[in-house]
C-alpha positions as CSV (number, residue, x, y, z in Angstrom):
1,M,0.0,0.0,0.0
2,P,1.5,3.4,-1.0
3,L,2.3,5.5,2.1
4,I,4.7,8.2,1.0
5,R,3.4,11.7,0.7
6,I,5.6,14.3,-1.1
7,G,5.4,18.1,-0.9
8,I,7.2,20.1,-3.6
9,D,7.6,23.9,-3.5
10,T,9.0,25.4,-6.7
11,G,10.8,28.7,-6.0
12,G,12.7,31.2,-8.2
13,T,16.1,29.6,-7.3
14,F,15.5,26.2,-5.7
15,T,12.8,23.5,-5.7
16,D,12.3,22.3,-2.2
17,V,11.1,18.8,-1.5
18,V,9.8,17.1,1.7
19,A,8.5,13.5,2.0
20,V,6.9,11.6,4.9
21,D,6.3,7.9,5.2
22,E,2.9,7.7,6.9
23,E,3.6,4.2,8.2
24,T,6.9,4.7,9.9
25,G,6.8,8.5,10.4
26,R,10.2,8.8,8.7
27,Q,10.8,12.2,7.0
28,A,13.3,13.3,4.4
29,S,14.0,16.6,2.7
30,T,16.1,17.9,-0.1
31,K,16.5,20.7,-2.6
32,T,17.3,20.9,-6.3
33,P,17.9,23.9,-8.6
34,S,14.8,25.3,-10.2
35,T,14.5,25.2,-14.0
36,P,12.7,28.4,-15.0
37,A,12.7,27.4,-18.7
38,D,10.8,24.2,-17.9
39,P,9.7,24.1,-14.2
40,A,8.6,20.4,-14.7
41,E,12.3,19.5,-15.0
42,G,13.1,20.7,-11.5
43,F,9.9,19.2,-10.2
44,M,10.7,15.7,-11.5
45,A,14.3,16.0,-10.4
46,G,13.0,16.6,-6.9
47,V,10.7,13.6,-7.0
48,H,13.5,11.3,-8.1
49,K,15.9,12.7,-5.6
50,I,13.6,12.3,-2.6
51,L,12.6,8.8,-3.6
52,A,16.3,7.8,-3.8
53,L,16.8,9.3,-0.3
54,L,14.0,7.1,1.1
55,D,15.0,4.1,-1.0
56,A,11.5,4.1,-2.5
57,R,9.8,3.6,-5.9
58,G,7.0,5.4,-7.7
59,E,4.5,2.9,-6.6
60,D,5.2,3.7,-3.0
61,V,3.9,7.3,-3.5
62,A,0.4,8.0,-1.9
63,A,0.1,11.6,-3.0
64,V,2.0,14.6,-4.2
65,V,1.2,18.2,-3.2
66,H,2.7,21.1,-5.1
67,G,3.2,24.8,-4.5
68,T,3.6,26.8,-7.7
69,T,4.4,30.4,-8.7
70,V,3.4,30.0,-12.3
71,A,0.2,32.1,-12.0
72,T,1.9,34.6,-9.7
73,N,4.9,35.1,-12.0
74,R,2.7,35.6,-15.0
75,L,0.8,38.4,-13.3
76,L,3.9,40.0,-11.7
77,E,5.6,40.1,-15.1
78,G,2.5,41.6,-16.7
79,K,2.1,38.7,-19.2
80,V,-1.6,39.1,-19.7
81,G,-1.8,40.2,-23.4
82,D,-4.3,39.0,-25.9
83,L,-7.2,39.1,-23.4
84,G,-10.7,40.0,-24.2
85,F,-13.5,41.4,-22.0
86,V,-17.3,41.2,-22.4
87,T,-19.5,43.3,-20.1
88,T,-22.9,45.0,-19.9
89,E,-23.9,47.6,-22.5
90,G,-23.1,51.1,-21.1
91,Y,-20.3,49.8,-18.8
92,A,-17.5,49.3,-21.3
93,H,-15.2,51.7,-19.3
94,V,-15.5,49.9,-15.9
95,L,-11.8,49.0,-16.1
96,E,-10.8,52.6,-16.9
97,I,-12.8,54.1,-14.1
98,A,-11.6,51.6,-11.6
99,R,-11.3,53.1,-8.1
100,Q,-10.2,56.5,-6.8
101,S,-7.7,55.0,-4.3
102,V,-4.2,56.3,-4.7
103,P,-1.2,54.3,-3.3
104,D,0.7,56.1,-0.5
105,G,-2.2,58.5,0.2
106,Y,-3.6,61.5,-1.6
107,G,-0.3,63.4,-1.3
108,N,0.9,61.1,-4.1
109,S,-2.0,61.9,-6.4
110,Y,-0.1,64.5,-8.4
111,F,2.6,62.0,-9.4
112,W,0.8,58.7,-9.5
113,V,-0.3,57.3,-12.8
114,K,-2.8,54.5,-13.1
115,P,-1.2,51.3,-14.2
116,P,-2.1,50.0,-17.6
117,R,-5.6,48.4,-17.6
118,I,-5.6,44.6,-17.9
119,V,-7.6,44.8,-21.2
120,P,-7.2,47.7,-23.6
121,A,-10.3,49.6,-24.6
122,D,-10.3,48.2,-28.1
123,L,-10.7,44.6,-26.8
124,V,-13.8,45.3,-24.7
125,R,-17.2,44.3,-26.2
126,A,-20.5,45.4,-24.6
127,V,-23.6,43.2,-24.8
128,G,-27.2,44.4,-24.4
129,G,-29.3,43.1,-21.5
130,R,-29.6,44.2,-17.9
131,L,-30.2,42.6,-14.5
132,A,-31.3,44.4,-11.3
133,F,-29.4,44.1,-8.1
134,D,-31.8,41.3,-6.9
135,G,-31.3,39.3,-10.1
136,G,-34.5,40.4,-11.8
137,E,-34.3,41.0,-15.6
138,L,-34.7,44.6,-16.6
139,R,-33.8,44.1,-20.2
140,P,-33.5,40.8,-22.1
141,F,-30.1,39.4,-23.1
142,S,-29.2,40.4,-26.6
143,E,-28.2,37.3,-28.6
144,P,-27.2,39.4,-31.7
145,D,-24.8,41.5,-29.6
146,A,-23.3,38.3,-28.0
147,V,-22.8,36.7,-31.4
148,A,-21.1,39.9,-32.7
149,A,-18.8,40.0,-29.7
150,A,-17.8,36.3,-30.1
151,R,-17.0,36.7,-33.8
152,F,-15.0,39.9,-33.0
153,F,-12.7,38.0,-30.7
154,R,-12.6,35.0,-33.1
155,D,-11.6,37.1,-36.1
156,R,-8.7,38.8,-34.1
157,G,-7.4,35.6,-32.6
158,I,-8.3,36.5,-29.0
159,T,-8.6,33.2,-27.2
160,A,-8.7,34.1,-23.5
161,I,-11.9,36.0,-22.6
162,G,-13.5,37.2,-19.3
163,V,-17.2,37.8,-19.0
164,C,-18.6,40.1,-16.2
165,F,-22.2,41.4,-16.5
166,L,-23.8,43.8,-14.0
167,H,-25.4,42.1,-11.0
168,S,-24.6,38.6,-12.3
169,Y,-23.7,37.6,-8.7
170,A,-27.5,37.7,-8.1
171,N,-28.4,35.8,-11.3
172,P,-25.9,34.1,-13.6
173,E,-28.3,33.5,-16.5
174,H,-27.0,36.1,-18.9
175,E,-23.3,35.1,-18.3
176,L,-24.2,31.5,-18.9
177,R,-25.9,32.4,-22.2
178,M,-22.9,34.5,-23.2
179,R,-20.6,31.5,-22.5
180,D,-22.8,29.3,-24.6
181,V,-22.6,31.8,-27.5
182,L,-18.8,31.9,-27.2
183,A,-18.6,28.1,-27.2
184,R,-20.6,27.9,-30.4
185,E,-19.1,30.8,-32.3
186,H,-15.5,30.7,-30.9
187,P,-14.8,27.2,-29.7
188,D,-11.1,27.8,-29.4
189,A,-11.6,30.4,-26.7
190,V,-10.9,29.9,-23.0
191,V,-13.7,31.6,-21.1
192,S,-14.1,32.7,-17.4
193,I,-17.4,34.1,-16.2
194,S,-17.6,36.1,-13.0
195,A,-20.6,34.1,-11.7
196,E,-18.2,31.1,-11.3
197,V,-15.0,32.9,-10.4
198,L,-16.4,35.4,-7.8
199,R,-20.1,35.6,-7.1
200,E,-19.8,38.8,-5.2
201,Y,-20.6,42.4,-5.9
202,R,-18.3,45.4,-6.6
203,E,-18.1,45.3,-10.4
204,Y,-14.5,46.6,-10.9
205,E,-12.9,44.0,-8.5
206,R,-15.1,41.2,-9.9
207,S,-14.3,42.1,-13.4
208,V,-10.5,42.2,-12.8
209,T,-10.6,39.0,-10.8
210,T,-12.5,37.2,-13.6
211,L,-10.0,38.6,-16.2
212,V,-7.0,37.4,-14.1
213,D,-8.6,33.9,-14.0
214,A,-9.0,33.9,-17.8
215,A,-5.4,35.2,-18.2
216,V,-3.7,32.5,-16.2
217,K,-6.1,29.6,-17.2
218,P,-4.2,28.5,-20.3
219,S,-0.7,28.5,-18.7
220,I,-1.9,26.9,-15.5
221,A,-3.7,24.2,-17.4
222,R,-0.6,23.5,-19.5
223,Y,1.7,23.5,-16.5
224,V,-0.4,21.3,-14.3
225,G,-1.1,19.0,-17.2
226,T,2.5,18.6,-18.1
227,I,3.5,17.8,-14.5
228,A,0.6,15.4,-14.1
229,A,1.7,13.5,-17.3
230,R,5.4,13.4,-16.2
231,L,4.4,12.3,-12.7
232,A,2.2,9.5,-14.1
233,E,5.3,8.1,-15.8
234,V,6.9,7.6,-12.3
235,A,3.8,7.0,-10.1
236,A,0.7,6.0,-12.1
237,D,-2.7,7.3,-10.8
238,V,-1.1,9.0,-7.8
239,P,-3.3,11.9,-6.5
240,F,-1.7,15.2,-7.4
241,Y,-2.8,18.3,-5.4
242,V,-1.9,22.0,-5.9
243,M,-1.7,24.6,-3.1
244,K,-4.3,27.4,-3.1
245,S,-4.0,30.9,-1.9
246,N,-6.6,30.4,0.8
247,G,-4.5,27.9,2.7
248,G,-6.0,24.7,1.3
249,V,-5.1,22.3,-1.5
250,L,-7.0,21.3,-4.6
251,S,-6.6,18.4,-7.1
252,A,-4.9,19.2,-10.4
253,D,-8.2,18.6,-12.2
254,E,-10.0,21.1,-10.1
255,V,-7.2,23.7,-10.4
256,A,-7.8,23.8,-14.2
257,R,-11.4,24.9,-13.4
258,Q,-10.4,27.7,-10.9
259,P,-6.7,28.6,-11.7
260,I,-6.9,32.0,-10.0
261,S,-7.1,30.2,-6.7
262,T,-3.3,29.4,-7.0
263,V,-2.0,32.9,-7.4
264,L,-0.3,32.9,-4.0
265,S,0.3,29.1,-3.8
266,G,3.9,29.0,-2.6
267,P,3.8,31.8,0.1
268,A,0.6,30.3,1.5
269,A,2.3,27.0,2.1
270,G,5.1,28.6,4.0
271,A,2.8,30.6,6.3
272,L,0.8,27.4,7.1
273,G,3.9,25.4,7.8
274,A,5.3,28.2,10.1
275,A,1.9,28.2,12.0
276,V,2.2,24.5,12.7
277,V,5.8,24.7,13.9
278,A,5.2,27.8,16.0
279,G,2.1,26.3,17.6
280,A,4.0,23.2,18.7
281,A,6.7,25.4,20.1
282,G,4.2,27.3,22.2
283,F,3.7,30.4,20.2
284,G,0.2,30.8,18.9
285,S,0.7,34.2,17.4
286,V,3.8,34.9,15.3
287,L,5.1,36.7,12.3
288,T,6.4,34.6,9.4
289,L,9.3,35.4,7.0
290,D,10.0,33.2,4.0
291,G,13.3,34.3,2.5
292,G,14.0,32.9,-1.0
293,G,16.3,33.6,-3.8
294,T,14.1,36.2,-5.5
295,S,11.9,37.7,-2.8
296,T,10.8,37.6,0.8
297,D,7.2,36.8,1.8
298,V,5.9,37.9,5.2
299,A,2.6,37.1,7.0
300,V,1.0,37.3,10.4
301,V,-0.4,34.3,12.3
302,V,-2.9,35.0,15.1
303,D,-4.1,32.2,17.4
304,G,-2.6,29.6,15.1
305,H,-4.3,30.8,11.9
306,P,-2.6,32.9,9.2
307,A,-4.6,36.1,8.5
308,L,-6.9,35.8,5.5
309,T,-8.0,38.6,3.2
310,T,-10.2,39.1,0.1
311,E,-8.7,42.6,-0.5
312,G,-5.4,41.3,-1.9
313,S,-3.7,41.9,-5.2
314,V,-1.1,40.3,-7.3
315,G,1.1,42.9,-9.0
316,A,-1.2,45.6,-10.2
317,Y,-4.3,43.5,-10.3
318,P,-6.8,43.3,-7.4
319,S,-8.0,39.7,-6.8
320,K,-10.9,39.3,-4.4
321,I,-10.5,35.6,-3.9
322,P,-9.8,34.5,-0.3
323,M,-6.0,34.4,0.2
324,I,-3.6,34.3,3.1
325,D,-2.6,38.0,3.7
326,V,1.0,37.9,2.4
327,V,3.2,40.9,1.7
328,T,6.1,40.3,-0.7
329,V,9.2,42.4,-1.0
330,G,12.1,42.0,-3.5
331,A,14.7,41.2,-0.9
332,G,15.9,37.6,-1.5
333,G,19.3,36.0,-1.7
334,G,19.6,36.8,-5.4
335,S,18.5,40.5,-5.1
336,V,20.9,42.7,-7.0
337,A,22.9,45.5,-5.4
338,W,23.1,48.5,-7.7
339,L,23.8,52.3,-7.8
340,S,20.9,54.7,-8.4
341,P,21.4,57.6,-10.8
342,E,22.1,59.8,-7.7
343,G,24.9,57.5,-6.7
344,T,23.2,55.8,-3.7
345,L,23.3,52.1,-2.9
346,K,20.1,50.1,-3.7
347,V,19.2,46.5,-3.2
348,G,16.5,44.8,-5.3
349,P,13.8,44.3,-6.3
350,R,15.6,43.0,-9.5
351,S,17.0,39.6,-8.9
352,A,19.6,37.4,-10.5
353,G,17.3,34.4,-9.8
354,A,18.4,30.9,-10.5
355,D,19.8,31.7,-13.9
356,P,22.4,33.1,-14.1
357,G,22.3,33.6,-10.3
358,P,24.7,35.5,-8.0
359,L,28.3,36.1,-9.0
360,C,29.5,33.4,-6.7
361,Y,27.5,30.7,-8.6
362,G,30.0,31.1,-11.5
363,A,27.1,30.7,-14.0
364,G,27.4,34.0,-15.8
365,G,26.1,36.4,-13.2
366,T,27.6,39.9,-13.6
367,E,26.2,41.9,-10.7
368,P,26.7,41.5,-6.9
369,T,23.8,40.2,-4.9
370,V,22.8,39.7,-1.2
371,T,24.2,36.2,-1.3
372,D,27.6,37.5,-2.5
373,A,27.6,39.9,0.4
374,H,27.0,37.1,2.9
375,L,29.7,35.0,1.3
376,L,32.3,37.8,1.3
377,L,31.7,38.4,5.1
378,G,32.0,34.7,5.8
379,R,28.4,34.4,7.1
380,I,27.6,31.5,4.8
381,P,30.0,28.7,3.9
382,P,31.7,28.5,0.5
383,H,29.2,26.1,-0.8
384,L,25.4,25.4,-0.8
385,L,23.3,22.2,-0.3
386,G,26.0,20.4,1.7
387,G,28.7,21.0,-1.0
388,E,26.5,20.2,-4.0
389,I,26.9,23.8,-5.2
390,P,30.4,25.3,-4.7
391,L,30.6,29.1,-4.3
392,D,33.3,31.3,-5.7
393,V,34.4,33.6,-2.9
394,A,36.8,35.5,-5.2
395,A,34.1,36.3,-7.7
396,A,31.9,37.6,-5.0
397,R,34.7,39.8,-3.6
398,D,35.7,41.2,-7.0
399,G,32.1,42.1,-7.9
400,I,31.4,43.8,-4.6
401,A,34.9,45.5,-4.7
402,A,34.0,47.2,-8.0
403,L,30.7,48.5,-6.5
404,A,32.5,49.5,-3.3
405,A,35.0,51.6,-5.3
406,S,32.2,53.7,-6.8
407,L,31.0,54.4,-3.2
408,G,34.5,55.0,-1.7
409,L,34.1,52.0,0.7
410,S,36.0,48.8,1.4
411,P,34.5,45.6,0.1
412,E,33.5,44.5,3.6
413,R,31.7,47.8,4.5
414,C,29.9,47.7,1.1
415,A,28.8,44.1,1.7
416,E,27.6,45.2,5.2
417,G,25.7,48.1,3.6
418,I,24.0,45.7,1.1
419,L,22.8,43.5,4.0
420,E,21.7,46.5,6.1
421,I,19.5,47.7,3.2
422,S,18.1,44.2,2.7
423,A,17.3,43.9,6.4
424,W,15.4,47.2,6.4
425,N,13.5,46.2,3.2
426,Q,12.4,43.1,5.1
427,A,11.6,45.1,8.3
428,N,9.4,47.5,6.4
429,A,7.4,44.5,5.0
430,L,6.9,43.2,8.5
431,R,5.8,46.6,9.7
432,Q,3.3,46.6,6.8
433,I,1.5,43.5,8.1
434,T,1.6,44.6,11.8
435,V,1.8,48.4,12.4
436,T,-0.5,49.3,9.5
437,R,-3.0,46.7,10.8
438,G,-3.0,48.0,14.4
439,L,-0.6,45.3,15.7
440,D,2.5,46.0,17.8
441,V,5.4,44.2,16.1
442,R,7.2,44.0,19.5
443,D,4.6,41.6,20.8
444,F,5.6,38.9,18.3
445,H,8.2,36.3,17.7
446,L,9.3,35.8,14.1
447,V,9.4,32.4,12.4
448,S,12.1,32.7,9.8
449,F,12.6,30.1,7.1
450,G,13.5,29.7,3.4
451,G,17.0,29.3,2.2
452,S,17.9,33.0,3.0
453,G,15.2,33.7,5.6
454,S,17.3,33.4,8.7
455,L,20.5,35.1,7.5
456,L,19.3,38.5,8.8
457,A,17.3,37.2,11.8
458,C,19.4,38.9,14.5
459,R,19.4,42.2,12.7
460,L,15.6,42.1,12.4
461,V,15.4,41.6,16.2
462,D,17.3,44.9,16.7
463,V,15.5,46.9,14.0
464,L,12.0,45.9,15.0
465,G,12.4,45.1,18.7
466,L,11.0,41.6,18.1
467,A,10.6,39.3,21.1
468,G,12.8,36.7,19.3
469,V,13.2,34.5,16.3
470,L,12.2,30.8,15.9
471,V,14.2,28.9,13.2
472,P,12.7,25.5,12.4
473,P,14.8,22.5,11.4
474,D,15.3,22.4,7.6
475,P,14.0,26.0,7.3
476,G,14.8,26.0,3.6
477,N,12.1,23.2,3.2
478,L,9.4,24.5,5.5
479,S,7.2,25.6,2.6
480,A,7.4,22.1,1.2
481,Y,6.6,20.7,4.6
482,G,3.6,23.1,4.9
483,L,2.2,21.5,1.8
484,L,1.8,18.3,3.7
485,T,-0.1,19.9,6.6
486,V,-3.1,21.4,4.8
487,D,-6.5,20.3,4.0
488,V,-8.5,20.4,0.8
489,R,-10.5,23.7,0.9
490,N,-13.0,25.3,-1.5
491,D,-14.6,28.7,-0.9
492,Y,-18.0,29.8,-2.1
493,V,-19.5,33.3,-1.8
494,R,-22.8,35.0,-2.6
495,T,-23.7,38.6,-2.1
496,A,-27.0,39.0,-0.3
497,V,-27.3,42.6,1.0
498,A,-29.9,43.0,3.7
499,R,-30.4,45.2,6.9
500,H,-30.2,43.1,10.1
501,A,-33.5,44.5,11.3
502,V,-35.4,43.1,8.4
503,L,-33.2,40.0,7.7
504,D,-35.0,37.0,6.4
505,P,-33.4,34.0,8.3
506,D,-35.0,31.5,5.9
507,A,-33.5,33.2,2.9
508,V,-30.1,33.3,4.5
509,G,-30.4,29.7,5.4
510,A,-31.4,28.8,1.9
511,T,-28.4,30.6,0.5
512,F,-26.0,28.9,2.9
513,A,-27.6,25.6,1.9
514,E,-27.0,26.3,-1.8
515,L,-23.3,27.2,-1.1
516,A,-22.8,24.1,1.1
517,A,-24.2,22.0,-1.8
518,E,-21.6,23.4,-4.1
519,A,-18.9,22.8,-1.6
520,D,-20.2,19.3,-1.0
521,A,-20.2,18.4,-4.7
522,A,-16.6,19.6,-5.0
523,L,-15.4,17.6,-2.0
524,K,-17.2,14.5,-3.5
525,R,-15.3,15.0,-6.7
526,E,-12.1,15.1,-4.7
527,G,-12.9,11.7,-3.3
528,F,-13.9,12.5,0.3
529,A,-16.6,10.4,1.9
530,A,-19.7,12.2,3.2
531,G,-18.6,11.7,6.8
532,Q,-15.3,13.4,6.2
533,R,-16.6,16.6,4.7
534,R,-16.8,19.7,6.9
535,F,-18.4,23.0,6.2
536,L,-17.5,26.4,7.7
537,R,-19.9,29.3,7.5
538,T,-18.9,33.0,7.6
539,A,-20.6,36.3,6.8
540,D,-19.4,39.8,5.9
541,L,-21.2,42.5,7.9
542,R,-20.9,46.3,8.2
543,Y,-22.6,49.3,9.6
544,F,-25.0,50.8,7.1
545,G,-23.2,53.4,5.1
546,Q,-19.7,51.8,5.4
547,A,-17.9,50.8,2.3
548,Y,-16.1,47.7,3.7
549,E,-17.1,44.8,5.7
550,V,-15.9,42.7,8.7
551,R,-16.0,38.9,8.4
552,V,-17.3,36.9,11.3
553,D,-18.1,33.2,11.9
554,V,-21.7,31.9,11.6
555,P,-22.4,29.0,14.0
556,D,-23.7,25.7,12.7
557,G,-27.4,24.9,12.9
558,P,-30.6,26.3,11.4
559,V,-30.5,30.1,10.7
560,T,-32.9,31.7,13.1
561,A,-33.4,35.2,14.4
562,A,-31.5,34.2,17.5
563,L,-28.5,32.9,15.5
564,A,-28.5,36.1,13.4
565,D,-28.4,38.2,16.6
566,T,-25.4,36.1,17.7
567,V,-23.6,36.9,14.5
568,A,-24.4,40.6,14.8
569,A,-23.0,40.6,18.3
570,A,-19.9,38.9,17.0
571,F,-19.6,41.6,14.4
572,H,-19.8,44.4,17.0
573,A,-17.0,42.7,19.0
574,A,-14.9,42.2,15.9
575,H,-15.4,45.8,14.8
576,R,-14.2,47.0,18.2
577,R,-11.1,44.8,18.1
578,L,-10.2,46.1,14.6
579,Y,-11.1,49.8,14.9
580,G,-11.4,50.6,18.6
581,Y,-15.2,51.3,18.6
582,D,-18.6,49.8,17.8
583,F,-22.3,50.9,17.8
584,A,-23.7,48.0,19.8
585,G,-26.9,49.1,21.4
586,D,-27.2,52.2,19.2
587,A,-30.5,51.8,17.3
588,R,-29.6,54.7,15.0
589,Q,-26.7,52.8,13.5
590,E,-28.0,49.7,11.6
591,V,-26.1,46.5,10.9
592,E,-26.1,45.3,7.3
593,W,-25.3,41.8,6.0
594,V,-23.4,41.8,2.7
595,N,-21.8,38.5,1.7
596,L,-22.5,34.9,2.8
597,R,-19.7,32.4,2.6
598,V,-19.2,28.6,2.9
599,T,-15.8,26.9,3.0
600,G,-15.8,23.1,2.3
601,V,-13.0,21.3,4.0
602,G,-11.7,17.8,3.3
603,P,-9.2,16.8,6.1
604,I,-5.8,15.4,5.2
605,A,-3.5,13.6,7.8
606,R,-0.7,15.8,9.0
607,P,2.9,14.5,9.5
608,A,4.2,14.5,13.0
609,L,6.8,17.1,13.9
610,R,10.3,15.8,14.6
611,S,11.7,15.7,18.2
612,A,15.2,16.7,19.2
613,G,17.5,14.3,20.9
614,P,19.2,15.3,24.2
615,G,21.9,18.0,23.9
616,R,25.6,17.2,24.0
617,G,27.0,20.5,24.9
618,A,27.0,22.3,21.5
619,A,30.6,21.8,20.6
620,P,31.6,23.6,17.3
621,R,32.6,21.6,14.3
622,T,35.3,24.1,13.2
623,T,36.0,27.8,13.0
624,R,35.9,30.3,10.2
625,R,36.8,34.0,9.9
626,V,33.5,35.9,9.9
627,D,32.8,39.7,9.8
628,F,29.8,40.7,11.9
629,G,30.4,44.4,11.3
630,A,33.3,44.9,13.8
631,G,36.0,43.3,11.8
632,W,37.1,39.8,11.1
633,T,37.1,37.3,13.9
634,D,37.6,33.5,14.2
635,T,34.1,32.3,14.7
636,P,32.7,28.9,15.9
637,I,30.9,27.0,13.2
638,H,28.2,24.5,14.5
639,D,26.7,21.6,12.7
640,R,23.0,21.9,13.4
641,A,22.5,18.1,13.1
642,A,24.8,17.7,16.1
643,L,22.7,20.1,18.3
644,G,20.2,18.6,20.7
645,A,17.4,19.8,23.0
646,G,18.8,22.3,25.5
647,D,22.0,23.1,23.7
648,T,22.8,26.8,23.6
649,V,24.9,28.6,21.0
650,T,26.2,32.0,22.0
651,G,27.2,34.6,19.4
652,P,29.3,35.3,17.6
653,A,28.7,31.9,15.9
654,V,27.3,30.3,12.7
655,V,24.9,27.3,12.7
656,E,25.0,25.4,9.4
657,E,22.8,22.7,7.9
658,F,22.1,21.3,4.4
659,G,19.7,23.9,3.1
660,S,20.4,27.1,5.1
661,T,22.7,28.9,7.5
662,V,21.9,30.9,10.7
663,P,24.5,33.6,11.7
664,V,24.2,34.2,15.5
665,H,25.5,37.8,16.0
666,P,27.4,39.0,19.0
667,G,25.1,39.6,21.9
668,F,22.6,36.9,20.9
669,R,22.1,33.3,21.9
670,A,20.3,30.4,20.1
671,V,18.7,27.7,22.2
672,V,17.5,24.3,20.8
673,D,14.0,23.4,21.9
674,A,12.3,19.9,22.1
675,H,11.3,20.1,18.5
676,A,14.8,20.9,17.2
677,N,13.9,24.6,16.6
678,L,16.4,27.3,17.3
679,L,15.0,30.1,19.5
680,I,17.2,33.2,19.0
681,T,17.0,36.0,21.5
682,R,19.3,38.8,22.8
683,E,21.5,37.6,25.6
684,D,20.1,40.3,27.8
685,A,16.5,39.2,27.1
686,P,14.6,37.7,30.1
């Protein structure tokens, strides 16, 4: 009976792999270089490598779970050309009008220019017909307009099309008829309709979300199909899941139906893995920092759950799908150091990536990077992955020396400046998910992971005043581990605006039942037995006149007036927690229900966390000259695999393992806990 589950997270530089044998509990992890030209190559190399480590064969594989950045990268790079849009007659300029919000506040309104619209005006077609807000038909659907639109796109070779009609969240009939016309007149087109992508009001966000789904659908379908076919050659009929932005997974077949759900696939897996590790270590609320080769992703976990949002965006495109609230900054190991036209030192967001990579890779890189700076200062060893990838110290020094000469600095001080800027870039991202959301960053420990995530941990403690940093074992593979800890999840939403005072509990209950039926059908397709399927209900409420809502849980059971009052009371409490006030008991300020949501959950077994053996005194393996900012000093180098529970490493020191390195700066200590995590704090901390 196959019992090995494999998690594979494809990043910009490395593909991380973790496997667990569900019978013995044995775990293995490894990394392999990513292959941007054909990500499936790196994926399959990881599968073969992890099976060899476990002395296993393809028939031993029970499931494979994958975190991918294909959809994310397509959007970040702006590769959304040749896209068509069909909307309601009279609303052809909804994308141009957009929203009045200006990044960085209204003081920026003189200088900010709206980003290019996702579909140019000449590729928008309007179709006659009009629905009311409650779904009633005001004007009939115009079949001739629909046929003309379909033939317009067919004649111009536009094969990815998004359809969003006014108020189709209340009644999908017109969008379904438009899809039928497109299927008949333009059968080569890939079509997304808003009633299936996001059945929620606010036309601009719903339109863009639908168009993003249409834009990534062809590439995601090809990518997932290619990997599934390659995987079948090694492990026939093995279940293949893909990580979703909402913290769940979905089968490859379902992903082709809702590709937009994967836009933050990789970062979501890391946040979930960090939440599991932190909870076991006794920290229910933490910040997470996933440092890779190209970027750093940060998130906040409160009471064991990563924060979710439906107000997120990918690149310039708002996407109102449920997603873990992740902030990404271009501050990874491959981030390039460069001089601005004014002659100041900058780091990122441009990255050397996996190809050609940093100077020290010796693969054709021509610009110094963050990794080169760490190597020059001795904070990482002259190799990666336990010696699999040798690093050229001389190349790193020469590249940074050339940059340093332009600044009038020594190579060491220039390298230190590169790392300082990178640390502040990461710190600003962490402030964005805490301070701007009303949280005090000093109340949190940080869970740092990813290949480069822990290299600046001590500096972040000083910059932000963090309580400490938790570094899990195999931190470079935590995102891949996180893929094995998550359940199958599907989200369904329906806008149903109603004042609380006149709410119809029966209508609310009927809507919840319809959404639950959709979720139930999806879980059935995924192979979950009826007794395994779970359903979570939530609702978005607001005070009448507000523009944005607060999401609260809706208890199980029949929807009655008493249950609705319980939900309203929860809304008042949540509003006070978020904004510092509420209107509970004030009859002049009405509560309004806006969106009803159901999440279908299919539970998957989670692998056990590892335990640390007893400590043996933390003797260093060797020493190496390292510069922590006060000049070169002979520094103890510790093998992390040799550290046990209770062992303490006092800075200055460096802790090394297969996939990552943890520099422990002077004035800091790192203690190994019962689960083999390193807890880094200042020596003067209580």
